[in-house]
N, C-alpha and C positions, 0 to 999 in steps of 0.2 A: 602196622602201618599199611594203608591201602595202596595197592599197586595201580596207580592211575595209568601207567603205560599200557598195561594189559587191557584196560577198559577202552582206551582210545585206539586199539589195534595199530599201535605204532609200527610202521613199516608194512602193514597189511593194506590191501587195496579195497577197503570198504569202511564205511562209517555207519553207526547206528543212528536212528532218528533222535531228534533232540528230546522227545518225550521220554526216551529210554536212557538219556545221558544226564549225569549229574552236572550242576553248575561248575564244580571244580574241574571236571574233565573238559568241559567246554573252554574254561580258562586256559587249561594246559594246551589245548589246540591252538589258542591264540598266541602262545609263546609264554614260557614260564615267567618271563620278566613282567608280563602284564597280568599275571594270575591274581584273582581276587577282585578285579574290576572289569576285565574284558567281557565277562558274561552279562554285565549290566548295560552294555552299549546299546542294545536293541530292545526296545519296549514293545514287543508284539505278543498279543494274546493268541496262543495256538493250542487248540485242544488235540487230544490224542487222535492220530490217524489222519490229520489234515495236512501234514507236511509231505514233501516228495523229495527224494534223493535222486539226482541226475549226475551224469558225467559230462564234463565239458573238456573235450580233448581225449586222448593225446593227439588225435589227428585233426583237431579243429583248426581252421586256417588263421584264427585270431589269437591263438595261444603262443605264437612266435616260436614255433618249433614243436617238439614232442613233449609238451607239458600237459599234464592231466590234472584237472580240478574236480574234486567231488563236492557238489553243492547240495545243501539242504534248503529247500524252498518252501515258502508259504505263499502260494500264488506266484507273483513275480518278484517277491522280496527274498533276498539271500539271507538266510539265518546263520548258516555256517559255510565255511569254505576250507577244504583241506587239499593242499597241493600234493601231488604224487610225482616224484622225479625219478630219474634213472633210466628212462627209455633211450637216452643217447649216450649211455656210459661208455667211455673209451679207455679208461685206465691210464690216462696220460701222466698222472703224477707217478704212478708205480712204474710205468714204462720209462720215465725220466731217470730212474735209478739205474737203468741198464744202459743208458746212453752217455757218451762223453760230454764234457762241458761245451765242446764245440758243436755237438749234435743237438744240444738242449734247445736252442732257439727254434730249430726246425720242428721240434715237438710242441713247445708251448705256443707257438704262433697260431696253432689251430684251435686253441681253446675259445677265445673270443674272436670268432672268425669275422666279425664286423669291425674289429679294431685290433688286427694282428700285431701291428708294430709295437703297441703298448705292452703286449705279452713278452715280446722279444726284449724290450727295454728293461722291464723290471727283472727278468731273469739275468740278463747281462750285468746289470748293476749289482745284483747279489753276488755273482761270481767275482766281479771286480772288487767288491768289498772284502771278500775272503782272500783274494790275491794281494790286496792292498796296493793296487796300481791306479795311477791317474790316467784318465783318458785324454788324448790330445784335445786342445781347445776347439779346433775345427770340428772334430767328431762330436763334441758336446753340443755345439750349435746345430749341426746337421740332425742330431737326434731330436732336438727341440723342434726344428722345422718339420720333420717327418711326423712327430707326435701331434703337433697342432693341426697339420693337414689331415691326419688320421681322425682327429676329433671332429673336424669339419665333415669329413666323409661319413662318419658314424652318425652324427646328428642329422645330416641330410637324409640318410637312410631312415632314421627315426621319423622325420617329418613325412617321408613318403609312406611308410607303413602305417603311421598314426592316422594320416589322412585316409588311407584305404580302409582301415578298420572302422572309421566313423562315417564312411560313405563319401568322403571328398576324393573321388577318383582322380580328378585333375591334379591334386596335390601329389598323388603317387607318381604320376608321370613326370611332374616338374622335379620332384626330389631325386628320382633316379637319373633324370637328365643332367642335373647340376652335379650330382655325385660323380658322374662319369668323367668330368674334367679332372677331378682329383685322382681317380683311379688311373687315368691315362698318364698323369705325371708319375705316379708310383711305378707304372709299367716302364716308363722311360728311365727311371732311376734304378730300379731293382730287377727289372726283367719280368716282373709278375704283377698282376692286379691285386692279389691278396695272398696271404700266407708267404710273406716275402723272404724270410730268413736273411734280412738285411742288417739289422742291429745285432751285433755279436760281441762276446766278451773282448774288450780291448778297443772297441770302436765300431765302425760300420764296414760292410763288405766291400764297398767301392765308393769312390768320390762322386760328387754330384757332376752330372754331364754338362757339356757346354750348352749355354743357352738356358740353364735352369732358372736364372733370375727372371728372364722375360716370361717364361711359362708361369712362374708363381705370381708375378705381378699382374699378368693377364687375368688369372683367376680372381685375384683380389680386386681387380677393377670392375669385373662384370657381376660378381656375386652380390654385392650390396643392393643393386637394383632388383635382383631376383628375390632377396630376402624381404624387400619392401613389398613386392608382389605377394609374397606369402602372408605378410601382415594384413594386406588388404583383403586377401582371399579368405583367411581364417580368423585372425585375431579379432577383428571387428564384426565378424559374421554372427548374427543373433542365434542361428541354429547351432553353430559351433560352440558358442558360449553356453548355451542351454545344455549341451551334452557334456561339458567339461567343468564348468564352474560349480563349486560346492560338491563335486563328485570325488569320492575316494579321498576324504580329508584325513590328514594325520598331523599331530602336533609335534613340536620339537622334542618334548619329553618322550613321547611314544617312539619317534624315529630313533632317538639316541638309545632308548631301552632295547630296541631291536637291532642296534648296530648298523642301521641304514646309513648310507653315505651317498655322495653324488647329488644329482638333481632332486632326489626324494628328500634328503635332509635339507638341502638349500631351499627347497620350496616352502619350508616352514619359517624361513627368515634367518636360519642359522648359517653364517657365512663360512662354512668349512670346505676349503679347497686346498689340498696338499701343496699345490703350486705356490700358494700364498702362506699357509699356516706352517708348513714344514718344507721349505723350498728345497728342491733338488735341481740337478743340472745347473742352469744359470737363470732360473725364473726370477730370482731375487733382483736381477739386473734389468728386468723388463717392466713396463707399465701396462697394467690391465686391471679390470674390475672383476670382482667375484659377483656373479649374477645371482640374486636371491629372489624368493617370492614372499608372499605375505600370508597366504591362506592354507598352504600345504595341500592344495587340491590338484586335480588332473590338469586344469588349465595352467596353473603355475608351473607344473613340470614341463608342459609343452613350451611355455613362453621362455623358460630358462634355457632350454636347448636351442631355441631359435636365436636368442640373444648371445648365447655362448659361441655360435658360429661367427657372429660379428666380432666378439672379443678375440677369437682365435685368428681372424684375419688381421686384427690390430697387432697381435703378437707376431704373426708371420711377417708383416711389413718391417717390424723392428729387427727381426732376425736377418732379413734380406739386407738391410742397411748395415748390419754389424757383423756379418759372417766373416770370421778371420781366415787367413791363409794358414797353410801348414799341413801336417799329416792328418789323415782320416782314420788312422788306427795306430795303436801302440807299436813302436818298433822294438819288439822284444821277441826273439826267436822262440822263447819258451811257450808263448801263447799265441803268436801271430804266424800264420803261414806265409811263405815267401811270395813275392809278386809273381803274377802269372808269366810275365815276360822272362823272368829269370829261370823258370822251370825248363824252358826250351833251350837254355844256354848252359846251365850248370847241373852236373850230376848231383852235387851236394844239395842244391835247391830241390831237385826232384825227390831225393831221399827225405829231406826235411818235410816236404809237402806230404809225402806218403805216410811218414811216421806220425805227424801231428794229426792227420785225419783218421788214421786207423787206431792209434793208441791214445791220442789226446794228450792233455797236459795235466799234471798233478796239481791239486789245490791244497794248501795247508789245512790241517785239522781245525775245525771250528764251526760255529753256527752264526747265522745272520738273518735278520728280517729287514727287507727293503720294501717300501711302499711308494707308489706314484698315484697320480690322479688320472684315472682312465675316464672315458666318456660316461661310464656308469657308476663311478665312485672309486673308493680306495681299492686299488689292485696291489696286492702284496705277494711277496715271494719269501718263504721261509726255507732256507737252504742249510743242510748239515753236511759237512765234509769230514770224511775219515782219513784224509790224506791221500786218497787214490785219485784216479782220473775220472771217476764217476761219483755223482752225489750219493751219500748214504741215505738221505731223505730229502724229498722235494715236496713242498706243500704250497699251493697257490691259494691266497685269500681272494676268492673271486667275488666281485661286488654283485654280480647277478644272483649268485647263490644266497648271499646274505640278504639282499634286498627282496628276494622272493618270500622271505619270512613276513613281510609286511602285507602280503595279499590277503590272508585271513582277516586281518584288521581292516584293511581298506575296503574290502567287498562286503563286510558285515553290515546289514541294514540297507544296502543299496538294491537296485533293480538288476535283474539278469542282464538286461541290455547295457547297463552301465559297466558290467564286468569287463566287456570288451575294451571300453575306454580306459579302465583302470589297469588292466594287464598291459595295454600298449604304453601307458604312462610310466610304468615300472621299467619297460624296455629290457626284459631279460634276454640273454643269449644262452640258449640251453647247452651250447658247447662247453661253456665254462661252468655251468651249473653241474653238469654230469661228467666233469673232467676225470 
């Protein structure tokens, strides 16, 4: 049997010219699930010695972090693309096995640093599934509120960076400006603009502050007009359409074969959104639409994120109207630290506080997989407990890591200049790719 892995230099930071590479090896580079047809995607006649191999990144400003792409070019046409990752490796999964379950959210929140609350949510839900505990109703709705605001902030960041990548500098300024209002609310609630450590096993760290409704409704009142401005600035702009329509096309079958989720999969017309297809929290009690595209191209992926901000605002308004009263965390001494006020009054509370944060709490033996819909797709947490106060195994199904597999297919046959638009439309966060 031929060892194709050796031929493709898997893990090595080089590729051979296409003239020296067999069609089977090219297909393997595109992903084993597409083997046998991927090498036929581009019909370009290239004679020996005419191609050029270049590096795009890892320090390229449009690779959204330290992502390196090895490209084989015929003039301006991309014949092959091989992503090289690992430049931002932090070992967060392995480190998570040495931390208690209460320390876990502090660790995972730094993976997708553009959407930290979703990392905390999926980890906390996995721990709660192993503990078999029910989170108070108010905590559930607070989690939904913060998750949807986080989705809005993430997509506004995408609109800013996507505009910057394609030369729409004004959009960069507008996107960061409007995202600022969401981050200011996060700072008011959690004390931090990002990496909040707010969603924890058993509920959330603190209740919503006074006046939170007015702050949220103020955002929901002024953002729609801003989104209309974005539509006018970008969506109908001929140059923007020329740079995005028909660029980086993927079909439903190809996206599913590569396990892509989020806006990439929905851009093909496939309405897969875990909030609707596999509801968690209380999303089954809310009215919202799953935004899909038709052509699976860069423009559809942009339009989906723009319209998902509108849908998130629609969800947020419903949450504001229906937010229940009650506890914001489980009242169980085994998993919940005492209120801060009691620590100053009771020696028992001080001891309880000290022990739960230094020793943690034990979780029954078992394993669980929990998934949620993050701004980039299916974010999953596989957690294995051996009965101790620390996970035996922690694995995060990071959508950026999985979606990055689509790049060799999306960029094949396109122009080098289109590569910037394609990378931006995938919207990878290298913190969760190299976790």
